[in-house]
C-alpha positions in Angstrom: -19.4 -22.4 20.9 -22.6 -20.4 20.6 -20.7 -17.2 19.9 -18.7 -19.0 17.2 -21.9 -20.2 15.6 -23.3 -16.7 15.6 -20.2 -15.4 13.9 -20.4 -18.1 11.2 -24.1 -17.3 10.7 -23.3 -13.7 10.2 -20.7 -14.5 7.6 -23.2 -16.7 5.7 -25.5 -13.7 5.5 -22.9 -11.5 4.0 -23.8 -12.3 0.3 -27.5 -11.5 1.1 -26.4 -8.2 2.6 -24.5 -7.4 -0.6 -27.6 -8.1 -2.7 -29.7 -5.8 -0.5 -27.2 -3.0 -0.6 -27.6 -2.2 -4.3 -27.7 1.6 -4.1 -24.1 1.9 -3.1 -21.3 1.9 -5.7 -19.8 -1.6 -6.4 -16.3 -0.7 -5.1 -17.8 0.7 -1.9 -20.0 -2.4 -1.3 -17.0 -4.7 -1.8 -14.8 -2.7 0.5 -17.5 -2.6 3.2 -18.0 -6.4 3.0 -14.3 -7.1 3.1 -13.9 -4.8 6.1 -16.8 -6.5 7.9 -15.6 -10.0 7.2 -12.1 -9.0 8.5 -13.6 -7.6 11.7 -15.7 -10.7 12.3 -12.6 -12.9 11.7 -10.5 -10.8 14.1 -13.2 -11.1 16.8 -13.5 -14.9 16.3 -9.7 -15.1 16.5 -9.7 -13.4 19.9 -12.4 -15.7 21.2 -10.6 -18.9 19.9 -7.2 -17.7 21.3 -8.7 -16.9 24.7 -10.1 -20.5 24.8 -6.8 -21.9 23.9 -5.1 -19.8 26.5 -7.4 -21.1 29.2 -6.6 -24.7 28.1 -2.9 -23.9 28.2 -3.1 -22.4 31.7 -4.8 -25.5 33.1 -2.6 -28.0 31.3 0.7 -26.2 32.4 -0.5 -25.8 36.0 -1.1 -29.6 36.1 1.8 -30.6 33.9 2.1 -34.1 35.3 -1.5 -35.0 34.8 -1.5 -33.5 31.3 1.5 -35.6 30.3 -0.2 -38.7 31.7 -3.2 -37.9 29.4 -0.9 -37.3 26.5 0.8 -40.7 27.1 -2.5 -42.4 27.3 -3.5 -40.9 24.0 -0.3 -42.1 22.4 -0.9 -45.7 23.6 -4.5 -45.7 22.4 -3.4 -44.6 19.0 -0.5 -47.0 18.6 -0.8 -49.8 16.1 0.2 -53.5 16.7 0.6 -55.4 20.0 1.7 -53.4 23.1 2.1 -56.2 25.6 2.4 -54.8 29.1 1.7 -51.3 27.9 -1.9 -52.1 27.0 -4.0 -49.7 29.1 -1.0 -48.9 31.3 0.2 -45.3 31.6 2.8 -45.8 34.3 5.8 -43.8 33.3 8.3 -46.3 34.6 6.7 -49.2 32.8 6.6 -47.1 29.7 10.3 -46.3 29.8 11.3 -49.9 30.7 9.4 -51.5 27.8 10.2 -48.8 25.1 13.9 -48.1 24.9 15.2 -44.9 23.4 16.0 -44.8 19.7 18.4 -42.3 18.2 17.5 -40.3 15.1 20.0 -41.0 12.4 22.9 -38.5 12.3 22.2 -38.0 8.6 18.6 -36.9 8.0 18.9 -37.9 4.3 18.4 -41.4 3.0 21.1 -42.5 0.5 18.4 -44.2 -1.6 17.1 -41.7 -4.1 18.3 -38.8 -1.8 15.0 -38.6 0.1 14.8 -37.1 3.5 13.5 -39.3 6.3 12.0 -37.6 9.4 12.7 -39.6 12.5 9.1 -39.6 13.8 5.6 -39.5 12.5 4.2 -36.0 12.2 0.5 -36.9 12.0 -0.3 -36.0 15.6 0.9 -32.4 15.4 -2.4 -30.9 14.3 -3.7 -29.8 17.6 -0.3 -28.4 18.7 0.0 -26.5 15.4 -3.5 -25.0 15.7 -2.7 -23.9 19.3 0.7 -22.4 18.2 -1.0 -20.4 15.4 -3.9 -19.1 17.4 -1.8 -18.1 20.4 0.9 -16.7 18.3 -1.4 -14.5 16.3 -3.0 -13.3 19.6 0.4 -12.6 21.1 1.5 -10.8 18.0 -1.6 -8.7 18.0 -1.1 -7.7 21.6 2.5 -6.7 21.1 1.8 -4.9 17.8 -1.9 -3.9 17.8 -2.1 -2.7 14.2 -0.4 -5.7 12.6 -3.6 -7.6 12.1 -5.4 -4.6 10.6 -6.7 -5.1 7.1 -3.8 -5.0 4.6 -1.2 -4.9 7.4 0.6 -8.1 6.6 2.1 -9.8 3.6 3.8 -13.2 3.2 6.6 -13.1 0.5 7.3 -16.9 0.4 5.1 -19.8 -0.8 5.3 -21.3 2.7 3.8 -19.6 5.8 5.4 -19.1 9.2 2.2 -20.1 10.8 2.2 -23.8 11.6 -1.5 -24.4 10.9 -3.5 -23.2 7.9 -6.5 -21.6 9.5 -10.0 -22.6 8.3 -12.6 -20.1 7.2 -13.5 -17.6 8.5 -10.0 -16.7 9.7 -8.7 -16.7 6.1 -10.1 -13.2 5.9 -7.1 -12.1 8.0 -4.9 -13.1 5.1 -2.4 -14.6 7.6 -2.1 -18.2 6.4 -1.9 -19.7 2.9 -1.3 -23.3 1.8 2.3 -24.1 1.1 3.2 -23.6 -2.6 -0.1 -21.9 -3.3 1.5 -18.9 -5.0 4.7 -18.1 -6.9 7.4 -16.3 -4.9 7.7 -13.5 -7.5 4.0 -12.8 -7.4 4.0 -12.7 -3.6 6.9 -10.2 -3.6 5.3 -8.0 -6.1 2.0 -7.9 -4.1 4.0 -6.9 -1.0 6.0 -4.2 -2.9 2.8 -2.6 -4.1 1.6 -2.2 -0.5 3.7 0.5 1.2 1.6 0.4 4.4 2.7 -3.0 5.6 3.3 -3.5 9.3 4.4 -7.2 9.3 6.4 -9.1 6.8 6.2 -12.9 6.8 8.4 -15.6 5.4 8.3 -19.4 5.9 11.7 -19.4 7.4 14.5 -16.8 7.9 16.6 -18.6 5.2 13.7 -18.4 2.7 13.2 -14.7 3.5 17.0 -14.1 3.1 16.7 -15.6 -0.4 13.8 -13.2 -1.2 15.9 -10.1 -0.2 19.0 -11.3 -2.1 16.7 -11.9 -5.2 15.1 -8.5 -4.7 18.4 -6.8 -5.1 19.4 -8.8 -8.1 16.0 -8.3 -9.9 15.2 -4.9 -8.6 15.1 -3.1 -11.9 12.8 -5.7 -13.5 10.5 -5.6 -10.5 10.4 -1.8 -10.7 9.4 -1.9 -14.3 6.6 -4.4 -13.6 5.3 -2.2 -10.8 5.5 0.9 -13.0 3.4 -0.9 -15.6 1.0 -1.8 -12.8 -2.2 -3.9 -13.1 -4.4 -3.3 -16.1 -5.3 0.3 -16.1 -3.6 1.0 -12.8 0.1 2.1 -13.3 2.2 2.8 -10.2 5.1 4.9 -11.4 5.6 6.6 -8.0 5.9 3.3 -6.2 8.4 2.1 -8.8 10.5 5.2 -8.3 10.4 4.6 -4.5 11.7 1.0 -5.1 14.5 2.2 -7.3 15.5 4.8 -4.7 15.4 2.4 -1.8 17.6 -0.1 -3.7 20.2 2.5 -4.7 20.9 3.1 -1.0 22.1 -0.5 -0.4 20.9 -3.4 1.7 21.1 -1.9 5.1 17.7 -0.9 6.3 16.1 -1.7 2.9 12.9 -3.2 4.5 12.2 0.0 6.5 12.7 2.1 3.4 10.3 0.0 1.3 7.7 -0.2 4.1 8.1 2.8 6.5 5.4 1.5 8.9 7.0 -2.0 9.2 7.3 -3.2 12.8 8.0 -7.0 12.8 9.3 -9.9 10.7 7.6 -13.2 11.3 9.4 -16.5 10.4 9.2 -20.0 11.7 12.2 -21.4 13.7 13.0 -24.8 12.2 16.6 -25.3 13.1 19.7 -23.9 11.3 18.1 -20.4 11.0 20.3 -18.4 13.3 22.7 -17.2 10.6 19.9 -16.1 8.3 18.2 -14.1 11.2 21.5 -12.5 12.1 22.1 -11.5 8.5 18.6 -10.1 8.0 18.9 -8.1 11.3 22.2 -6.7 10.4 21.3 -5.7 6.8 17.9 -5.8 5.1 15.7 -5.8 8.2 17.8 -3.7 10.4 15.8 -2.1 13.3 12.9 -4.6 13.1 11.7 -7.1 15.6 11.7 -10.8 14.7 9.1 -13.3 15.9 8.8 -17.0 15.5 5.4 -18.3 16.6 6.6 -21.8 17.3 9.6 -24.1 17.5 9.5 -26.9 14.9 11.4 -30.1 15.1 11.1 -33.1 12.7 8.5 -31.2 10.8 6.1 -30.6 13.7 5.5 -28.1 16.5 7.0 -28.9 19.9 7.3 -25.4 21.4 5.1 -22.3 21.6 6.3 -18.7 21.6 4.1 -16.4 23.7 6.5 -13.5 23.9 6.9 -11.6 20.6 8.7 -8.8 22.4 11.6 -11.0 23.4 14.8 -10.3 21.3 15.7 -14.0 21.2 13.2 -16.8 20.7 11.9 -18.4 23.9 9.6 -21.4 23.6 7.2 -23.1 26.1 7.2 -26.9 25.9 3.5 -27.7 26.4 2.5 -30.9 28.2 -0.1 -32.1 25.7 0.4 -34.2 22.6 2.9 -35.0 21.3 4.3 -36.7 24.4 7.7 -35.0 25.2 10.5 -36.2 27.4 13.8 -34.5 28.1 17.1 -36.4 28.0 20.0 -34.7 30.0 22.9 -33.7 27.8 26.4 -33.8 29.2 29.0 -31.9 27.0 32.0 -34.0 26.0 30.6 -37.3 27.3 27.2 -38.7 26.3 25.8 -41.1 28.8 23.8 -43.7 27.0 22.3 -44.9 30.3 20.9 -41.5 31.2 17.3 -41.4 32.1 14.7 -39.0 30.7 12.8 -36.6 32.8 9.3 -35.2 32.4 8.6 -31.5 31.7 7.8 -30.6 35.3 11.2 -32.1 36.4 13.4 -30.0 34.1 16.0 -27.9 35.9 16.8 -24.3 34.9 20.2 -23.8 33.2 20.5 -27.4 32.1 20.6 -28.7 28.5 18.3 -31.5 27.3 17.7 -33.4 24.1 14.1 -33.6 23.0 12.5 -37.0 23.0 9.2 -37.6 21.2 7.0 -40.6 21.2 5.5 -41.6 17.9 1.9 -42.6 18.5 1.7 -44.7 15.3 4.7 -47.0 15.7 5.0 -46.3 19.5 8.8 -45.4 19.4 10.6 -43.1 21.7 12.8 -41.1 19.4 15.7 -38.8 20.4 15.4 -36.0 17.9 18.9 -34.6 18.3 17.5 -31.1 19.1 19.2 -29.7 22.2 17.4 -27.0 24.3 18.4 -25.1 27.4 15.9 -24.4 30.1 15.9 -20.6 30.8 12.7 -20.3 32.9 9.3 -21.8 33.6 5.6 -21.1 32.7 3.6 -22.6 35.6 5.0 -26.1 35.9 6.4 -26.4 32.3 9.9 -25.3 31.1 10.6 -22.3 28.9 13.6 -23.1 26.6 15.8 -21.7 23.9 17.3 -23.7 21.1 21.0 -24.6 21.4 22.0 -27.0 18.6 21.2 -30.2 16.7 23.4 -33.2 17.8 23.0 -34.7 14.3 24.9 -31.7 12.9 28.2 -32.4 14.7 31.5 -32.7 12.9 33.8 -35.6 13.6 36.6 -37.1 11.4 38.7 -38.4 14.3 36.2 -38.6 17.2 36.5 -34.9 18.1 32.7 -34.3 17.9 32.4 -30.5 17.3 28.8 -29.6 18.0 26.8 -27.3 15.7 26.9 -24.4 18.2 30.6 -24.8 18.8 31.5 -24.7 15.1 29.1 -21.7 14.6 30.9 -19.8 17.3 34.3 -20.5 15.7 33.1 -19.5 12.3 31.6 -16.3 13.7 34.9 -15.4 15.3 36.8 -16.0 12.0 34.3 -14.1 9.8 34.6 -11.2 12.3 38.3 -11.0 11.4 37.6 -10.8 7.6 37.4 -7.1 6.8 34.0 -6.1 5.5 32.5 -9.6 5.5 29.1 -10.5 6.7 28.2 -14.2 6.9 24.9 -15.2 5.2 25.1 -19.0 5.2 27.4 -22.0 5.6 27.5 -25.8 5.4 30.3 -28.2 6.1 31.3 -31.6 4.7 33.7 -34.1 6.1 36.4 -34.7 3.6 35.6 -38.4 3.2 32.3 -37.5 1.6 34.0 -35.7 -1.3 37.1 -38.0 -1.4 39.2 -34.8 -0.8 41.5 -36.3 1.8 43.5 -38.5 -0.5 47.1 -38.0 0.3 46.3 -35.8 3.3 44.8 -36.0 6.8 41.0 -36.0 7.1 39.6 -32.5 7.4 36.5 -30.3 7.0 35.4 -28.7 3.8 33.5 -25.5 4.7 31.3 -23.7 2.2 30.3 -20.1 3.0 28.2 -17.4 1.5 29.3 -13.9 2.3 28.3 -10.3 1.8 31.0 -7.6 1.4 33.9 -9.9 0.4 34.4 -11.4 -3.0 37.7 -13.3 -2.5 39.2 -15.2 0.4 43.0 -14.8 1.0 44.9 -17.7 2.5 45.4 -15.7 5.6 41.6 -15.4 6.0 41.1 -19.1 5.3 43.6 -20.0 8.0 41.8 -18.0 10.6 38.9 -20.4 10.8 41.2 -23.3 11.7 42.8 -21.2 14.4 39.4 -20.3 15.8 38.4 -24.0 15.8 41.4 -24.8 17.9 40.5 -22.0 20.3 37.0 -23.4 20.9 37.8 -27.1 20.9 40.8 -28.5 22.9 40.3 -31.9 21.3 40.5 -30.5 17.8 43.6 -28.5 18.8 45.3 -31.7 20.0 44.5 -33.6 16.8 45.8 -30.7 14.7 49.0 -30.6 16.7 49.7 -34.3 16.1 48.7 -34.1 12.5 45.8 -36.5 12.8 43.4 -33.9 11.4 44.2 -31.5 8.5 43.4 -27.8 8.4 39.8 -26.8 7.6 39.5 -25.8 3.9 37.2 -22.8 3.3 35.4 -22.2 0.0 33.4 -19.1 -1.0 30.3 -19.9 -3.0 28.5 -17.6 -5.4 25.1 -16.0 -5.0 22.2 -18.4 -5.1 24.2 -21.5 -4.2 22.4 -22.1 -0.9 19.1 -21.3 -2.5 19.7 -24.2 -4.9 20.6 -26.4 -2.0 17.4 -25.5 -0.2 15.4 -26.2 -3.4 17.1 -29.7 -3.7 16.2 -30.4 0.0 12.6 -29.2 -0.3 12.0 -31.2 -3.5 12.4 -34.5 -1.6 8.9 -36.0 -1.1 9.5 -36.8 2.6 11.1 -33.5 3.5 9.8 -32.1 6.7 7.9 -28.8 6.7 9.4 -26.4 7.1 12.7 -27.8 5.8 15.6 -27.5 8.3 18.8 -26.0 7.1 21.6 -28.6 7.4 24.9 -27.4 8.6 26.7 -30.7 7.9 26.0 -32.4 4.6 26.3 -36.2 4.7 25.8 -37.1 1.1 27.9 -36.4 -2.0 25.1 -35.1 -4.3 24.1 -32.4 -1.7 27.7 -31.4 -1.2 28.2 -31.1 -4.9 25.4 -28.6 -5.1 27.7 -26.2 -3.3 31.0 -27.5 -4.7 30.0 -26.6 -8.2 29.2 -23.0 -7.2 32.6 -22.2 -5.6 34.0 -18.9 -6.7 37.0 -18.6 -4.4 
């Protein structure tokens, strides 16, 4: 704490130092002050991250005790009568008196089209700060020059870092308030900085929108850069932008920023396709890092391993209070009992259960994770799917990951096609099953294919039958009709994300739904069908 106070005192003296240093040119003085502030902020970050790391080590070594404390905190913060739970942190008593509640399969409320998160997110502040500090420290360790002054740029209004850092860490330029700047201005600022080492976006889907827009508006952006700021034209940089765009999307980020090392986005569910598209095209050859795993608008997992090719997350034992509900594929057992973090078994899949400290409800979030390892006594997991994003018109219950596998197989058989995004609608939502068996309406955004032949459309239905015996049986008996595939135009899914994010109660960051449950959302895509 004393070290932090000394750092803060030094920053308070910076204006006085600027006044005393009058003999230096103004630009030199400002550059020196900015550099000093950046170095102080970086040093403070290291100190704060080390403190958080020590706390994490202790809490994960004593996971059972840490979860008891988290439960006690939840009970103390709950509103209203608690009966036998008052002052009682016994896990068995807690489970017996608070039954599990399921999050609605449809995250959207029909009334006024507002999104309704299943749990309160007011208690995520500490977890968000911990994820941000440890994530920045881990990123700096894996890529030492990323946090250098001018080394990063965020090109979306939202930040991938869960917690806006207070002063003095703002000098690092890592975190900005959501919606603080226009996307066009952020992209222009990044394009004017060829020395970037890290590119940030709120989510992978948002970053995908940025690159698609960059290609569409490339000439206009080049002209703006050529004009430059008042008195500072940048014709050479504009020429570099034009040349990079002429070579196509593959590897575009590396051509624009030759020193770029890593892309930072926040994993919020439904982002796998956007990450895959970015890795295959615009951000080819770059590492991807998500500092945290976000569910229902709040942080529930920490990523301490930027070098891992696939996101792995540690479930910490502090607040919020997390339980794990075993998932059995093909047959959900309503009577299944939850387990604590230290009791999780490697290789098994679990649904996340969070306790809301305001209303004191144990909510099954629908987010399924698989345990792949351990950090001290706590599980390290990878995201699998969201149960609320399953398709079922005749009780077949095709999970999000199963459908994505089938769609990936089908797209792999469409010559030259690269999948950018998709969403599904059960036919009853759009009243499209009149006179036919119920079926799926599938909307896809593709790169490299402008029209879908009937042969290509049929391949998705065949792939679905390969991955789901139940679906194959229903198709054989005619109880379910063939899936209908629609190709949507550029910007269709961006419009859908705008509609989702505009809802007042939309979680941050907004998850990308793969199954749309309401007509007005489905019509956002239906009206943009081109094939």
